[in-house]
mmCIF file of the C-alpha atoms, coordinates in Angstrom:
data_MODEL
# 
_entry.id   MODEL 
# 
loop_
_atom_site.group_PDB 
_atom_site.id 
_atom_site.type_symbol 
_atom_site.label_atom_id 
_atom_site.label_alt_id 
_atom_site.label_comp_id 
_atom_site.label_asym_id 
_atom_site.label_entity_id 
_atom_site.label_seq_id 
_atom_site.pdbx_PDB_ins_code 
_atom_site.Cartn_x 
_atom_site.Cartn_y 
_atom_site.Cartn_z 
_atom_site.occupancy 
_atom_site.B_iso_or_equiv 
_atom_site.pdbx_formal_charge 
_atom_site.auth_seq_id 
_atom_site.auth_comp_id 
_atom_site.auth_asym_id 
_atom_site.auth_atom_id 
_atom_site.pdbx_PDB_model_num 
ATOM 1   C CA . MET A 1 1   ? 141.220 21.683 29.563  1.00 0.00 ? 1   MET A CA 1 
ATOM 2   C CA . GLU A 1 2   ? 138.807 24.091 28.925  1.00 0.00 ? 2   GLU A CA 1 
ATOM 3   C CA . GLU A 1 3   ? 136.185 22.305 31.056  1.00 0.00 ? 3   GLU A CA 1 
ATOM 4   C CA . LEU A 1 4   ? 138.884 23.299 33.937  1.00 0.00 ? 4   LEU A CA 1 
ATOM 5   C CA . GLU A 1 5   ? 139.364 27.130 32.702  1.00 0.00 ? 5   GLU A CA 1 
ATOM 6   C CA . THR A 1 6   ? 135.097 27.727 31.862  1.00 0.00 ? 6   THR A CA 1 
ATOM 7   C CA . GLN A 1 7   ? 134.852 25.880 36.308  1.00 0.00 ? 7   GLN A CA 1 
ATOM 8   C CA . ALA A 1 8   ? 137.425 28.373 37.079  1.00 0.00 ? 8   ALA A CA 1 
ATOM 9   C CA . LYS A 1 9   ? 135.903 31.742 35.746  1.00 0.00 ? 9   LYS A CA 1 
ATOM 10  C CA . TRP A 1 10  ? 132.650 30.389 37.597  1.00 0.00 ? 10  TRP A CA 1 
ATOM 11  C CA . THR A 1 11  ? 134.210 29.592 40.646  1.00 0.00 ? 11  THR A CA 1 
ATOM 12  C CA . ASN A 1 12  ? 133.905 32.539 43.028  1.00 0.00 ? 12  ASN A CA 1 
ATOM 13  C CA . PRO A 1 13  ? 134.605 31.454 46.844  1.00 0.00 ? 13  PRO A CA 1 
ATOM 14  C CA . CYS A 1 14  ? 132.217 33.912 49.889  1.00 0.00 ? 14  CYS A CA 1 
ATOM 15  C CA . TRP A 1 15  ? 132.392 34.124 53.247  1.00 0.00 ? 15  TRP A CA 1 
ATOM 16  C CA . TYR A 1 16  ? 129.367 32.407 55.071  1.00 0.00 ? 16  TYR A CA 1 
ATOM 17  C CA . VAL A 1 17  ? 128.379 32.073 58.998  1.00 0.00 ? 17  VAL A CA 1 
ATOM 18  C CA . ILE A 1 18  ? 128.272 29.051 60.886  1.00 0.00 ? 18  ILE A CA 1 
ATOM 19  C CA . GLN A 1 19  ? 126.503 29.000 63.775  1.00 0.00 ? 19  GLN A CA 1 
ATOM 20  C CA . CYS A 1 20  ? 127.675 26.686 66.288  1.00 0.00 ? 20  CYS A CA 1 
ATOM 21  C CA . LYS A 1 21  ? 126.585 24.829 69.936  1.00 0.00 ? 21  LYS A CA 1 
ATOM 22  C CA . GLY A 1 22  ? 126.522 26.304 72.327  1.00 0.00 ? 22  GLY A CA 1 
ATOM 23  C CA . GLY A 1 23  ? 130.025 27.205 74.058  1.00 0.00 ? 23  GLY A CA 1 
ATOM 24  C CA . GLU A 1 24  ? 131.455 24.829 71.021  1.00 0.00 ? 24  GLU A CA 1 
ATOM 25  C CA . SER A 1 25  ? 132.736 27.526 68.384  1.00 0.00 ? 25  SER A CA 1 
ATOM 26  C CA . PHE A 1 26  ? 136.849 26.537 69.306  1.00 0.00 ? 26  PHE A CA 1 
ATOM 27  C CA . ARG A 1 27  ? 135.683 23.276 68.576  1.00 0.00 ? 27  ARG A CA 1 
ATOM 28  C CA . ALA A 1 28  ? 133.822 23.711 65.459  1.00 0.00 ? 28  ALA A CA 1 
ATOM 29  C CA . ALA A 1 29  ? 136.624 26.162 64.142  1.00 0.00 ? 29  ALA A CA 1 
ATOM 30  C CA . GLU A 1 30  ? 138.893 23.369 65.244  1.00 0.00 ? 30  GLU A CA 1 
ATOM 31  C CA . HIS A 1 31  ? 137.545 20.692 62.941  1.00 0.00 ? 31  HIS A CA 1 
ATOM 32  C CA . LEU A 1 32  ? 136.331 22.605 60.630  1.00 0.00 ? 32  LEU A CA 1 
ATOM 33  C CA . THR A 1 33  ? 140.333 23.391 60.053  1.00 0.00 ? 33  THR A CA 1 
ATOM 34  C CA . ASN A 1 34  ? 141.664 19.732 59.987  1.00 0.00 ? 34  ASN A CA 1 
ATOM 35  C CA . GLN A 1 35  ? 138.713 18.712 57.069  1.00 0.00 ? 35  GLN A CA 1 
ATOM 36  C CA . GLY A 1 36  ? 140.552 21.980 54.971  1.00 0.00 ? 36  GLY A CA 1 
ATOM 37  C CA . TYR A 1 37  ? 138.229 24.717 54.884  1.00 0.00 ? 37  TYR A CA 1 
ATOM 38  C CA . GLU A 1 38  ? 139.170 27.947 55.619  1.00 0.00 ? 38  GLU A CA 1 
ATOM 39  C CA . VAL A 1 39  ? 137.563 29.065 59.186  1.00 0.00 ? 39  VAL A CA 1 
ATOM 40  C CA . PHE A 1 40  ? 137.911 33.069 60.356  1.00 0.00 ? 40  PHE A CA 1 
ATOM 41  C CA . HIS A 1 41  ? 136.997 32.826 64.291  1.00 0.00 ? 41  HIS A CA 1 
ATOM 42  C CA . PRO A 1 42  ? 137.319 35.986 65.406  1.00 0.00 ? 42  PRO A CA 1 
ATOM 43  C CA . VAL A 1 43  ? 138.216 36.421 69.863  1.00 0.00 ? 43  VAL A CA 1 
ATOM 44  C CA . LEU A 1 44  ? 138.304 38.859 72.000  1.00 0.00 ? 44  LEU A CA 1 
ATOM 45  C CA . ASN A 1 45  ? 141.042 38.628 75.019  1.00 0.00 ? 45  ASN A CA 1 
ATOM 46  C CA . ALA A 1 46  ? 139.324 39.791 78.474  1.00 0.00 ? 46  ALA A CA 1 
ATOM 47  C CA . LYS A 1 47  ? 140.038 39.700 81.838  1.00 0.00 ? 47  LYS A CA 1 
ATOM 48  C CA . ARG A 1 48  ? 137.375 38.050 83.843  1.00 0.00 ? 48  ARG A CA 1 
ATOM 49  C CA . LYS A 1 49  ? 137.253 37.079 87.129  1.00 0.00 ? 49  LYS A CA 1 
ATOM 50  C CA . ARG A 1 50  ? 137.669 33.572 87.914  1.00 0.00 ? 50  ARG A CA 1 
ATOM 51  C CA . GLN A 1 51  ? 138.447 32.613 91.995  1.00 0.00 ? 51  GLN A CA 1 
ATOM 52  C CA . GLY A 1 52  ? 138.964 36.131 92.793  1.00 0.00 ? 52  GLY A CA 1 
ATOM 53  C CA . LYS A 1 53  ? 141.075 36.418 90.296  1.00 0.00 ? 53  LYS A CA 1 
ATOM 54  C CA . LEU A 1 54  ? 141.451 38.812 87.032  1.00 0.00 ? 54  LEU A CA 1 
ATOM 55  C CA . THR A 1 55  ? 142.579 36.381 84.363  1.00 0.00 ? 55  THR A CA 1 
ATOM 56  C CA . LEU A 1 56  ? 142.760 36.933 80.523  1.00 0.00 ? 56  LEU A CA 1 
ATOM 57  C CA . VAL A 1 57  ? 140.649 34.452 79.006  1.00 0.00 ? 57  VAL A CA 1 
ATOM 58  C CA . THR A 1 58  ? 140.018 34.373 75.188  1.00 0.00 ? 58  THR A CA 1 
ATOM 59  C CA . GLU A 1 59  ? 136.140 34.339 73.637  1.00 0.00 ? 59  GLU A CA 1 
ATOM 60  C CA . PRO A 1 60  ? 134.686 34.708 70.726  1.00 0.00 ? 60  PRO A CA 1 
ATOM 61  C CA . LEU A 1 61  ? 133.781 38.083 69.490  1.00 0.00 ? 61  LEU A CA 1 
ATOM 62  C CA . PHE A 1 62  ? 130.136 36.516 68.563  1.00 0.00 ? 62  PHE A CA 1 
ATOM 63  C CA . PRO A 1 63  ? 129.700 33.478 70.535  1.00 0.00 ? 63  PRO A CA 1 
ATOM 64  C CA . TYR A 1 64  ? 127.777 30.374 68.586  1.00 0.00 ? 64  TYR A CA 1 
ATOM 65  C CA . TYR A 1 65  ? 129.243 32.049 65.520  1.00 0.00 ? 65  TYR A CA 1 
ATOM 66  C CA . LEU A 1 66  ? 132.125 31.703 62.700  1.00 0.00 ? 66  LEU A CA 1 
ATOM 67  C CA . PHE A 1 67  ? 132.824 32.584 59.328  1.00 0.00 ? 67  PHE A CA 1 
ATOM 68  C CA . ILE A 1 68  ? 133.724 29.924 56.833  1.00 0.00 ? 68  ILE A CA 1 
ATOM 69  C CA . ARG A 1 69  ? 134.500 30.299 52.912  1.00 0.00 ? 69  ARG A CA 1 
ATOM 70  C CA . LEU A 1 70  ? 133.123 27.773 50.660  1.00 0.00 ? 70  LEU A CA 1 
ATOM 71  C CA . ASP A 1 71  ? 132.598 28.019 47.081  1.00 0.00 ? 71  ASP A CA 1 
ATOM 72  C CA . GLN A 1 72  ? 129.534 27.218 45.607  1.00 0.00 ? 72  GLN A CA 1 
ATOM 73  C CA . ILE A 1 73  ? 131.020 24.689 42.547  1.00 0.00 ? 73  ILE A CA 1 
ATOM 74  C CA . VAL A 1 74  ? 134.065 23.546 44.301  1.00 0.00 ? 74  VAL A CA 1 
ATOM 75  C CA . SER A 1 75  ? 133.859 22.483 48.135  1.00 0.00 ? 75  SER A CA 1 
ATOM 76  C CA . ASN A 1 76  ? 132.250 19.881 49.395  1.00 0.00 ? 76  ASN A CA 1 
ATOM 77  C CA . TRP A 1 77  ? 129.480 21.159 51.613  1.00 0.00 ? 77  TRP A CA 1 
ATOM 78  C CA . ARG A 1 78  ? 127.680 17.848 52.564  1.00 0.00 ? 78  ARG A CA 1 
ATOM 79  C CA . PRO A 1 79  ? 130.341 17.249 56.004  1.00 0.00 ? 79  PRO A CA 1 
ATOM 80  C CA . ILE A 1 80  ? 129.615 20.565 57.171  1.00 0.00 ? 80  ILE A CA 1 
ATOM 81  C CA . ARG A 1 81  ? 126.525 19.761 59.204  1.00 0.00 ? 81  ARG A CA 1 
ATOM 82  C CA . SER A 1 82  ? 128.161 16.759 60.884  1.00 0.00 ? 82  SER A CA 1 
ATOM 83  C CA . THR A 1 83  ? 130.892 18.568 61.935  1.00 0.00 ? 83  THR A CA 1 
ATOM 84  C CA . ARG A 1 84  ? 131.093 18.747 65.848  1.00 0.00 ? 84  ARG A CA 1 
ATOM 85  C CA . GLY A 1 85  ? 130.265 21.467 67.407  1.00 0.00 ? 85  GLY A CA 1 
ATOM 86  C CA . VAL A 1 86  ? 128.322 22.807 64.282  1.00 0.00 ? 86  VAL A CA 1 
ATOM 87  C CA . LEU A 1 87  ? 124.673 23.294 64.587  1.00 0.00 ? 87  LEU A CA 1 
ATOM 88  C CA . ARG A 1 88  ? 124.011 24.448 60.607  1.00 0.00 ? 88  ARG A CA 1 
ATOM 89  C CA . LEU A 1 89  ? 125.026 26.850 58.152  1.00 0.00 ? 89  LEU A CA 1 
ATOM 90  C CA . LEU A 1 90  ? 123.317 30.481 58.268  1.00 0.00 ? 90  LEU A CA 1 
ATOM 91  C CA . THR A 1 91  ? 120.195 30.344 55.188  1.00 0.00 ? 91  THR A CA 1 
ATOM 92  C CA . PHE A 1 92  ? 117.714 32.275 53.525  1.00 0.00 ? 92  PHE A CA 1 
ATOM 93  C CA . GLY A 1 93  ? 115.032 30.137 53.158  1.00 0.00 ? 93  GLY A CA 1 
ATOM 94  C CA . ASN A 1 94  ? 117.291 26.961 51.210  1.00 0.00 ? 94  ASN A CA 1 
ATOM 95  C CA . THR A 1 95  ? 120.278 29.544 50.107  1.00 0.00 ? 95  THR A CA 1 
ATOM 96  C CA . PRO A 1 96  ? 122.888 29.878 52.304  1.00 0.00 ? 96  PRO A CA 1 
ATOM 97  C CA . ILE A 1 97  ? 124.354 33.860 53.220  1.00 0.00 ? 97  ILE A CA 1 
ATOM 98  C CA . ALA A 1 98  ? 126.890 35.238 51.790  1.00 0.00 ? 98  ALA A CA 1 
ATOM 99  C CA . VAL A 1 99  ? 129.062 37.855 53.870  1.00 0.00 ? 99  VAL A CA 1 
ATOM 100 C CA . PRO A 1 100 ? 130.675 40.581 52.080  1.00 0.00 ? 100 PRO A CA 1 
ATOM 101 C CA . ASP A 1 101 ? 134.463 40.554 52.133  1.00 0.00 ? 101 ASP A CA 1 
ATOM 102 C CA . ALA A 1 102 ? 134.999 43.562 53.237  1.00 0.00 ? 102 ALA A CA 1 
ATOM 103 C CA . LEU A 1 103 ? 133.451 41.828 56.744  1.00 0.00 ? 103 LEU A CA 1 
ATOM 104 C CA . VAL A 1 104 ? 135.643 39.939 57.181  1.00 0.00 ? 104 VAL A CA 1 
ATOM 105 C CA . ASP A 1 105 ? 138.675 41.792 56.148  1.00 0.00 ? 105 ASP A CA 1 
ATOM 106 C CA . THR A 1 106 ? 137.798 44.460 58.429  1.00 0.00 ? 106 THR A CA 1 
ATOM 107 C CA . LEU A 1 107 ? 137.520 41.831 61.285  1.00 0.00 ? 107 LEU A CA 1 
ATOM 108 C CA . ARG A 1 108 ? 140.710 40.061 60.831  1.00 0.00 ? 108 ARG A CA 1 
ATOM 109 C CA . ALA A 1 109 ? 142.577 43.440 60.231  1.00 0.00 ? 109 ALA A CA 1 
ATOM 110 C CA . GLN A 1 110 ? 142.053 43.867 64.150  1.00 0.00 ? 110 GLN A CA 1 
ATOM 111 C CA . PRO A 1 111 ? 143.483 40.434 65.613  1.00 0.00 ? 111 PRO A CA 1 
ATOM 112 C CA . HIS A 1 112 ? 142.560 39.276 69.201  1.00 0.00 ? 112 HIS A CA 1 
ATOM 113 C CA . ARG A 1 113 ? 141.052 42.684 70.647  1.00 0.00 ? 113 ARG A CA 1 
ATOM 114 C CA . GLN A 1 114 ? 141.681 43.954 74.054  1.00 0.00 ? 114 GLN A CA 1 
ATOM 115 C CA . GLU A 1 115 ? 139.185 44.097 76.359  1.00 0.00 ? 115 GLU A CA 1 
ATOM 116 C CA . GLY A 1 116 ? 140.475 46.519 79.148  1.00 0.00 ? 116 GLY A CA 1 
ATOM 117 C CA . SER A 1 117 ? 139.562 45.298 82.368  1.00 0.00 ? 117 SER A CA 1 
ATOM 118 C CA . HIS A 1 118 ? 137.744 48.825 83.006  1.00 0.00 ? 118 HIS A CA 1 
ATOM 119 C CA . SER A 1 119 ? 135.016 46.553 81.615  1.00 0.00 ? 119 SER A CA 1 
ATOM 120 C CA . TYR A 1 120 ? 134.739 44.476 84.336  1.00 0.00 ? 120 TYR A CA 1 
ATOM 121 C CA . PHE A 1 121 ? 134.544 47.470 87.073  1.00 0.00 ? 121 PHE A CA 1 
ATOM 122 C CA . CYS A 1 122 ? 131.754 50.207 86.461  1.00 0.00 ? 122 CYS A CA 1 
ATOM 123 C CA . ALA A 1 123 ? 132.064 54.216 87.328  1.00 0.00 ? 123 ALA A CA 1 
ATOM 124 C CA . GLY A 1 124 ? 130.460 54.405 90.456  1.00 0.00 ? 124 GLY A CA 1 
ATOM 125 C CA . GLU A 1 125 ? 129.936 51.098 91.186  1.00 0.00 ? 125 GLU A CA 1 
ATOM 126 C CA . LYS A 1 126 ? 130.236 49.553 94.785  1.00 0.00 ? 126 LYS A CA 1 
ATOM 127 C CA . VAL A 1 127 ? 133.411 47.358 95.117  1.00 0.00 ? 127 VAL A CA 1 
ATOM 128 C CA . THR A 1 128 ? 134.746 46.252 98.004  1.00 0.00 ? 128 THR A CA 1 
ATOM 129 C CA . ILE A 1 129 ? 138.904 45.136 98.294  1.00 0.00 ? 129 ILE A CA 1 
ATOM 130 C CA . THR A 1 130 ? 140.223 42.203 99.012  1.00 0.00 ? 130 THR A CA 1 
ATOM 131 C CA . ASP A 1 131 ? 143.967 42.700 100.138 1.00 0.00 ? 131 ASP A CA 1 
ATOM 132 C CA . GLY A 1 132 ? 146.221 44.433 101.667 1.00 0.00 ? 132 GLY A CA 1 
ATOM 133 C CA . PRO A 1 133 ? 145.921 47.753 104.221 1.00 0.00 ? 133 PRO A CA 1 
ATOM 134 C CA . PHE A 1 134 ? 142.148 48.491 103.035 1.00 0.00 ? 134 PHE A CA 1 
ATOM 135 C CA . ARG A 1 135 ? 140.912 44.898 102.958 1.00 0.00 ? 135 ARG A CA 1 
ATOM 136 C CA . ASP A 1 136 ? 137.048 44.203 103.501 1.00 0.00 ? 136 ASP A CA 1 
ATOM 137 C CA . LEU A 1 137 ? 136.609 47.962 103.157 1.00 0.00 ? 137 LEU A CA 1 
ATOM 138 C CA . GLU A 1 138 ? 133.648 49.505 100.895 1.00 0.00 ? 138 GLU A CA 1 
ATOM 139 C CA . ALA A 1 139 ? 134.658 51.874 98.136  1.00 0.00 ? 139 ALA A CA 1 
ATOM 140 C CA . VAL A 1 140 ? 133.600 53.613 94.979  1.00 0.00 ? 140 VAL A CA 1 
ATOM 141 C CA . PHE A 1 141 ? 135.271 52.470 91.727  1.00 0.00 ? 141 PHE A CA 1 
ATOM 142 C CA . LYS A 1 142 ? 135.909 55.110 89.536  1.00 0.00 ? 142 LYS A CA 1 
ATOM 143 C CA . ARG A 1 143 ? 138.392 54.845 86.860  1.00 0.00 ? 143 ARG A CA 1 
ATOM 144 C CA . CYS A 1 144 ? 141.365 51.985 85.513  1.00 0.00 ? 144 CYS A CA 1 
ATOM 145 C CA . LYS A 1 145 ? 144.552 53.738 85.148  1.00 0.00 ? 145 LYS A CA 1 
ATOM 146 C CA . GLY A 1 146 ? 146.282 51.562 82.920  1.00 0.00 ? 146 GLY A CA 1 
ATOM 147 C CA . GLU A 1 147 ? 145.619 48.253 82.558  1.00 0.00 ? 147 GLU A CA 1 
ATOM 148 C CA . GLU A 1 148 ? 146.209 46.894 86.452  1.00 0.00 ? 148 GLU A CA 1 
ATOM 149 C CA . ARG A 1 149 ? 145.869 49.541 88.618  1.00 0.00 ? 149 ARG A CA 1 
ATOM 150 C CA . ALA A 1 150 ? 142.040 51.588 89.365  1.00 0.00 ? 150 ALA A CA 1 
ATOM 151 C CA . ILE A 1 151 ? 141.417 54.649 90.884  1.00 0.00 ? 151 ILE A CA 1 
ATOM 152 C CA . VAL A 1 152 ? 138.649 54.316 94.229  1.00 0.00 ? 152 VAL A CA 1 
ATOM 153 C CA . LEU A 1 153 ? 137.073 56.667 96.101  1.00 0.00 ? 153 LEU A CA 1 
ATOM 154 C CA . LEU A 1 154 ? 137.570 55.077 99.863  1.00 0.00 ? 154 LEU A CA 1 
ATOM 155 C CA . ASN A 1 155 ? 136.050 57.275 102.896 1.00 0.00 ? 155 ASN A CA 1 
ATOM 156 C CA . VAL A 1 156 ? 139.619 57.763 104.926 1.00 0.00 ? 156 VAL A CA 1 
ATOM 157 C CA . LEU A 1 157 ? 139.283 59.591 108.474 1.00 0.00 ? 157 LEU A CA 1 
ATOM 158 C CA . GLN A 1 158 ? 135.389 60.608 107.107 1.00 0.00 ? 158 GLN A CA 1 
ATOM 159 C CA . ARG A 1 159 ? 136.866 62.081 104.122 1.00 0.00 ? 159 ARG A CA 1 
ATOM 160 C CA . PRO A 1 160 ? 136.372 60.381 100.572 1.00 0.00 ? 160 PRO A CA 1 
ATOM 161 C CA . GLN A 1 161 ? 140.136 60.395 98.974  1.00 0.00 ? 161 GLN A CA 1 
ATOM 162 C CA . ASP A 1 162 ? 140.962 59.304 95.975  1.00 0.00 ? 162 ASP A CA 1 
ATOM 163 C CA . VAL A 1 163 ? 143.044 55.873 95.913  1.00 0.00 ? 163 VAL A CA 1 
ATOM 164 C CA . GLU A 1 164 ? 145.243 54.142 93.290  1.00 0.00 ? 164 GLU A CA 1 
ATOM 165 C CA . ILE A 1 165 ? 145.067 50.243 94.288  1.00 0.00 ? 165 ILE A CA 1 
ATOM 166 C CA . SER A 1 166 ? 145.961 47.395 92.418  1.00 0.00 ? 166 SER A CA 1 
ATOM 167 C CA . VAL A 1 167 ? 142.657 45.854 89.822  1.00 0.00 ? 167 VAL A CA 1 
ATOM 168 C CA . ASP A 1 168 ? 143.162 42.122 91.397  1.00 0.00 ? 168 ASP A CA 1 
ATOM 169 C CA . SER A 1 169 ? 142.186 43.585 94.474  1.00 0.00 ? 169 SER A CA 1 
ATOM 170 C CA . LEU A 1 170 ? 139.222 44.687 93.846  1.00 0.00 ? 170 LEU A CA 1 
ATOM 171 C CA . GLN A 1 171 ? 136.091 42.989 93.761  1.00 0.00 ? 171 GLN A CA 1 
ATOM 172 C CA . LYS A 1 172 ? 131.852 43.379 92.858  1.00 0.00 ? 172 LYS A CA 1 
ATOM 173 C CA . ARG A 1 173 ? 130.076 44.055 95.987  1.00 0.00 ? 173 ARG A CA 1 
ATOM 174 C CA . GLU A 1 174 ? 126.360 42.150 96.085  1.00 0.00 ? 174 GLU A CA 1 
ATOM 175 C CA . GLY A 1 175 ? 123.494 44.034 95.961  1.00 0.00 ? 175 GLY A CA 1 
# 
């Protein structure tokens, strides 16, 4: 009984960083969780253009990395390295690098960050309108107006005019 109490006093779980194989951080997080490890995999909800349409996708906040909470005495570290999707545990020399709890707590306090649609287009960028009455016309992206709408500068009757249009109807111009 005293041995368990002594061991409990010395146990101090910390967060560590796992480097994942390319594009496999979600797989690594799932397999580590299934093995009973406490894992934190911060993600970002972002709008990306897929097949000509803006869609909401979930991406890792830190591509190739995730956090795992381990205790130096109690936790079984051996299965981690052979878990699907895991490349290695980040170390300094042979010592795993502990991450401050405050960092992980801060990241956890902001769940599923929302990256606005403005991340796809930049102000001043040339775009092509792909839908509606202005289809195939070139415009200049000015700014986003909410999540779904954008203001573009369109040359109408030899004068530049601000036009409000759906973000889904815009495409970056090549070159």
